[in-house]
C-alpha positions as CSV (number, residue, x, y, z in Angstrom):
1,M,150.7,99.0,80.4
2,N,151.1,95.3,79.6
3,K,148.6,92.6,80.3
4,S,150.5,91.0,83.2
5,R,150.9,94.3,85.0
6,I,147.1,95.0,84.7
7,R,146.4,91.4,85.9
8,N,148.7,91.9,88.9
9,S,147.1,95.2,89.7
10,I,143.6,93.7,89.7
11,L,144.8,90.8,91.9
12,I,146.3,93.2,94.4
13,V,143.1,95.2,94.5
14,A,141.0,92.1,95.0
15,L,143.3,90.9,97.8
16,L,143.1,94.2,99.6
17,I,139.3,94.1,99.3
18,I,139.2,90.7,100.8
19,I,141.7,91.5,103.6
20,F,139.9,94.7,104.6
21,S,136.5,93.2,104.4
22,C,137.2,90.6,107.1
23,D,134.9,91.2,110.1
24,S,136.7,89.4,112.9
25,N,134.7,91.0,115.8
26,R,131.3,89.8,114.4
27,V,129.7,87.1,116.5
28,F,126.3,87.2,114.8
29,E,124.5,89.1,112.1
30,Q,121.2,88.4,110.4
31,N,118.7,90.6,108.6
32,I,115.1,89.6,107.9
33,E,113.2,91.0,105.0
34,I,109.8,92.5,105.6
35,P,107.2,91.2,103.1
36,D,106.0,94.0,100.8
37,S,107.8,96.6,103.0
38,Y,104.8,96.6,105.5
39,W,105.7,95.5,109.0
40,N,102.6,94.2,110.7
41,R,102.0,95.0,114.4
42,D,101.8,91.3,115.3
43,S,104.8,90.3,113.1
44,V,107.7,89.5,115.5
45,M,111.2,88.9,114.2
46,Y,113.1,86.1,115.9
47,F,116.9,85.8,116.2
48,S,118.7,82.9,117.9
49,V,122.3,83.6,118.8
50,D,124.8,81.1,120.1
51,I,127.1,82.9,122.6
52,T,130.3,81.1,123.7
53,D,132.4,84.0,125.1
54,T,131.3,85.2,128.5
55,L,134.5,87.1,129.2
56,L,134.7,89.7,126.5
57,P,132.2,92.6,126.4
58,H,129.9,92.7,123.4
59,S,128.0,95.4,121.5
60,I,124.5,94.7,120.2
61,F,123.3,96.7,117.1
62,I,120.0,96.9,115.4
63,N,120.1,97.0,111.5
64,L,117.3,98.7,109.7
65,R,116.6,99.3,106.0
66,H,113.8,101.7,105.2
67,E,112.5,103.7,102.3
68,S,112.5,107.5,102.2
69,K,108.7,107.4,102.1
70,Y,108.7,106.2,105.7
71,P,106.2,108.5,107.4
72,K,108.1,109.3,110.6
73,R,111.6,110.4,111.6
74,N,111.9,107.7,114.3
75,L,111.0,104.1,115.0
76,Y,110.1,102.6,118.3
77,L,110.8,98.9,118.9
78,F,110.0,96.4,121.6
79,I,113.1,94.1,122.1
80,N,112.7,90.9,124.2
81,T,115.9,89.1,125.2
82,Y,115.8,85.6,126.6
83,A,118.9,84.0,128.2
84,P,119.5,80.3,128.1
85,S,118.8,80.3,131.9
86,G,115.2,81.5,131.2
87,F,115.8,85.1,132.4
88,A,114.0,87.6,130.2
89,I,114.1,91.3,129.7
90,R,112.0,93.6,127.6
91,D,113.3,96.9,126.3
92,T,111.6,99.8,124.5
93,F,114.1,101.2,122.0
94,E,113.9,104.2,119.7
95,I,115.9,104.7,116.5
96,I,116.2,108.2,115.2
97,L,116.0,108.0,111.4
98,A,116.0,111.7,110.4
99,N,116.9,115.1,111.8
100,E,114.4,117.8,112.6
101,K,114.5,119.1,109.0
102,G,113.7,115.6,107.6
103,R,117.1,114.7,106.3
104,W,117.6,111.0,106.6
105,Y,120.5,109.5,108.6
106,G,122.0,106.3,107.3
107,V,123.6,105.3,104.1
108,G,122.3,104.3,100.7
109,L,121.7,105.3,97.2
110,G,118.3,106.6,96.1
111,S,115.2,106.1,98.2
112,V,116.5,103.2,100.4
113,K,118.5,103.9,103.6
114,D,120.5,101.5,105.8
115,V,120.8,102.4,109.5
116,Q,122.8,100.6,112.1
117,T,122.2,101.7,115.7
118,A,123.8,100.6,118.9
119,F,121.2,99.0,121.1
120,K,123.5,98.0,124.0
121,R,127.2,98.4,124.5
122,N,129.6,96.6,126.9
123,V,127.3,93.7,127.4
124,R,128.8,90.6,129.1
125,F,126.6,87.6,128.6
126,P,126.5,85.8,132.0
127,V,126.3,82.2,130.6
128,S,127.1,80.6,127.3
129,G,124.3,79.1,125.2
130,T,121.6,80.2,122.9
131,Y,120.1,83.6,123.5
132,R,116.8,84.5,121.7
133,F,116.1,88.1,120.6
134,E,112.6,89.1,119.5
135,I,112.0,92.5,117.8
136,E,108.6,94.0,117.1
137,Q,107.6,97.4,115.9
138,A,105.9,99.6,118.5
139,M,104.7,102.4,116.4
140,R,100.9,102.0,116.8
141,Y,100.5,101.1,113.1
142,D,98.7,97.9,112.2
143,K,100.9,97.9,109.1
144,L,104.0,100.1,109.4
145,P,104.9,101.1,105.8
146,N,108.2,101.4,104.0
147,I,110.3,99.1,106.3
148,R,112.3,96.7,104.2
149,S,114.2,94.7,106.7
150,I,115.2,94.5,110.4
151,G,118.3,92.8,111.7
152,L,120.5,92.1,114.6
153,R,124.3,92.3,114.9
154,I,126.4,91.3,117.9
155,E,130.2,91.9,118.0
156,T,132.9,91.6,120.6
157,I,134.8,94.6,121.9
158,E,138.5,94.2,122.2
């Protein structure tokens, strides 16, 4: 194979990766690292999201990165949502991280697993503006071990 053919093949593969990695439905995504992988009970993660589309439905996901040493097979969260109008709602949400036999869900190599779980689907935001989401762990641990990061993703449904 000559050099120009190899170069063209590499260029085509790179372009395909760029094309297929576009995420046109994503409205917002942010992940916050947990210092030392210990999530303190009083440590609340804040996300501010500018919503402009009130017509299309949205899905809201929770992103979680944890270590396989995490002591439970689930994680309970308190999630507070504040609308620009001042309306607030508090949800208790459970993420199942492993099956009954202890096999971890999620993806990842080695001892770190990434899990993305649907929190709410088909949400229509009533007004445009900045929505605030607050996420805190609700596991009755003062310091919840082996949690690396928590995140929020919002995407449109077409």
